[in-house]
C-alpha positions as CSV (number, residue, x, y, z in Angstrom):
1,R,13.0,10.3,5.7
2,G,13.3,13.7,4.3
3,Q,10.4,13.2,2.0
4,G,8.3,12.1,5.0
5,W,9.3,15.3,6.8
6,A,8.3,17.3,3.7
7,I,4.9,15.7,3.4
8,Y,4.2,16.3,7.1
9,G,5.8,19.7,7.4
10,F,4.2,21.2,4.3
11,A,0.8,19.8,5.3
12,Q,1.2,21.5,8.7
13,S,2.4,24.7,7.1
14,Y,-0.7,24.8,5.0
15,Q,-2.9,24.2,8.1
16,W,-1.3,27.1,9.8
17,T,-1.1,29.6,6.9
18,K,-3.7,28.4,4.3
19,E,-1.1,29.1,1.6
20,E,-1.9,26.8,-1.3
21,R,1.7,26.5,-2.3
22,Y,2.4,24.5,0.9
23,L,-0.5,22.2,0.2
24,A,0.6,21.7,-3.4
25,T,4.1,20.8,-2.3
26,S,2.9,18.3,0.3
27,K,0.6,16.6,-2.2
28,K,3.4,16.5,-4.8
29,V,5.8,14.8,-2.4
30,A,3.2,12.5,-1.0
31,D,2.2,11.4,-4.5
32,Y,5.8,10.5,-5.3
33,F,6.2,8.8,-2.0
34,I,3.1,6.7,-2.6
35,K,4.3,5.7,-6.1
36,E,7.7,4.6,-4.7
37,A,6.3,2.9,-1.7
38,K,4.0,0.7,-3.8
39,K,7.1,-0.7,-5.7
40,N,8.2,-2.4,-2.5
41,N,4.9,-3.4,-1.0
42,W,5.0,-0.3,1.3
43,K,8.2,-1.5,3.0
44,I,10.0,1.8,3.0
45,K,13.7,1.8,1.9
46,C,16.1,4.2,3.5
47,D,16.6,5.7,0.1
48,F,14.3,5.1,-2.8
49,R,17.3,5.1,-5.2
50,Q,19.4,2.6,-3.2
51,P,20.6,-0.5,-5.1
52,E,18.0,-3.2,-5.5
53,T,20.4,-5.7,-3.8
54,E,20.6,-3.5,-0.7
55,E,18.0,-4.1,2.0
56,L,18.2,-1.0,4.2
57,Y,14.9,0.2,5.5
58,D,13.6,3.2,7.4
59,S,10.5,2.5,9.5
60,S,10.6,6.1,10.9
61,A,10.3,7.4,7.4
62,A,7.1,5.3,6.9
63,A,5.7,6.5,10.2
64,I,6.4,10.2,9.6
65,A,5.0,10.0,6.0
66,A,1.9,8.3,7.4
67,C,1.3,11.2,9.8
68,G,1.8,13.6,6.9
69,M,-0.7,11.8,4.7
70,I,-3.2,11.8,7.5
71,E,-2.9,15.6,7.7
72,L,-3.2,15.8,4.0
73,Y,-6.4,13.7,4.1
74,K,-7.8,16.0,6.8
75,E,-7.3,19.0,4.5
76,T,-8.2,17.5,1.2
77,K,-10.5,14.5,1.9
78,E,-8.7,12.8,-0.9
79,E,-8.9,9.1,-0.2
80,R,-5.5,8.3,-1.7
81,Y,-3.8,10.0,1.2
82,L,-5.8,8.1,3.8
83,D,-5.2,4.9,1.9
84,G,-1.5,5.7,1.7
85,A,-1.4,6.2,5.5
86,K,-3.2,3.0,6.1
87,S,-0.9,1.1,3.9
88,L,2.2,2.6,5.6
89,I,0.8,1.8,9.1
90,M,0.0,-1.8,8.1
91,A,3.4,-2.3,6.5
92,C,5.1,-1.0,9.7
93,D,2.9,-3.4,11.7
94,E,3.8,-6.4,9.4
95,Y,7.5,-5.7,8.8
96,F,8.9,-3.5,11.5
97,C,7.0,-4.1,14.8
98,P,8.7,-6.7,17.1
99,W,5.4,-7.9,18.6
100,D,6.8,-11.4,19.4
101,D,9.9,-10.2,21.1
102,E,9.1,-9.7,24.8
103,D,12.5,-8.2,25.5
104,D,12.2,-5.5,22.7
105,E,10.9,-2.2,24.1
106,A,10.5,-0.4,20.8
107,L,7.3,-0.2,18.7
108,L,9.3,0.0,15.5
109,N,12.6,-1.6,14.6
110,M,14.5,-1.1,11.3
111,G,15.0,2.6,11.6
112,C,17.9,4.1,9.8
113,L,19.8,6.8,11.6
114,R,22.4,7.4,8.9
115,Y,22.3,5.8,5.4
116,D,26.1,5.7,5.2
117,E,26.4,3.6,8.4
118,H,24.1,0.8,7.1
119,K,22.9,0.3,10.6
120,Q,19.3,-0.6,11.4
121,M,17.9,0.3,14.9
122,A,14.8,1.4,16.8
123,L,14.5,5.2,16.8
124,I,12.4,6.9,19.5
125,Y,10.9,9.4,17.1
126,G,9.9,6.5,14.8
127,D,7.9,5.1,17.7
128,F,6.4,8.5,18.4
129,Y,5.2,9.1,14.9
130,F,4.0,5.5,14.5
131,F,1.9,5.8,17.7
132,N,0.6,9.2,16.5
133,A,-0.4,7.8,13.1
134,V,-2.3,4.9,14.7
135,C,-4.1,7.3,17.1
136,E,-5.0,9.8,14.3
137,M,-6.2,7.0,12.1
138,D,-8.3,5.7,14.9
139,K,-9.9,9.1,15.3
140,I,-10.7,9.3,11.6
141,I,-12.2,5.8,11.5
142,N,-14.3,6.4,14.6
143,N,-15.6,9.7,13.2
144,K,-16.6,8.0,10.0
145,R,-18.5,5.4,11.9
146,K,-20.4,8.1,13.7
147,V,-21.4,9.8,10.5
148,V,-22.7,6.7,8.8
């Protein structure tokens, strides 16, 4: 999740300051995140270096990283960041959203509060960033349609 925060936070820092070092840092972390996310079909593990046999995921990390990549795309217009955000949103939808459970009130399950507890749960900020990513993606898609 820390890498997701770094992508998002450094992208926002660039937006506020226009200091290139923040943009460069956000891009570097995002490129690494994308490379690692592809290895597991965009189903984000709690720790990219956790043992292969362990299945501990962090949906909130995916949602936060998607928001950061959307902000990177807004600043750079580099499609790899928009594609990365789309892939993360779609993976959250497929793997972590409990759409068929009428009793589940969360948007995202499989958040990881603490790696050392090995406990998966819904996290309110995961829901917030997932919803934000979907809304921001919708704005981008609709703006593209207006231009065409």
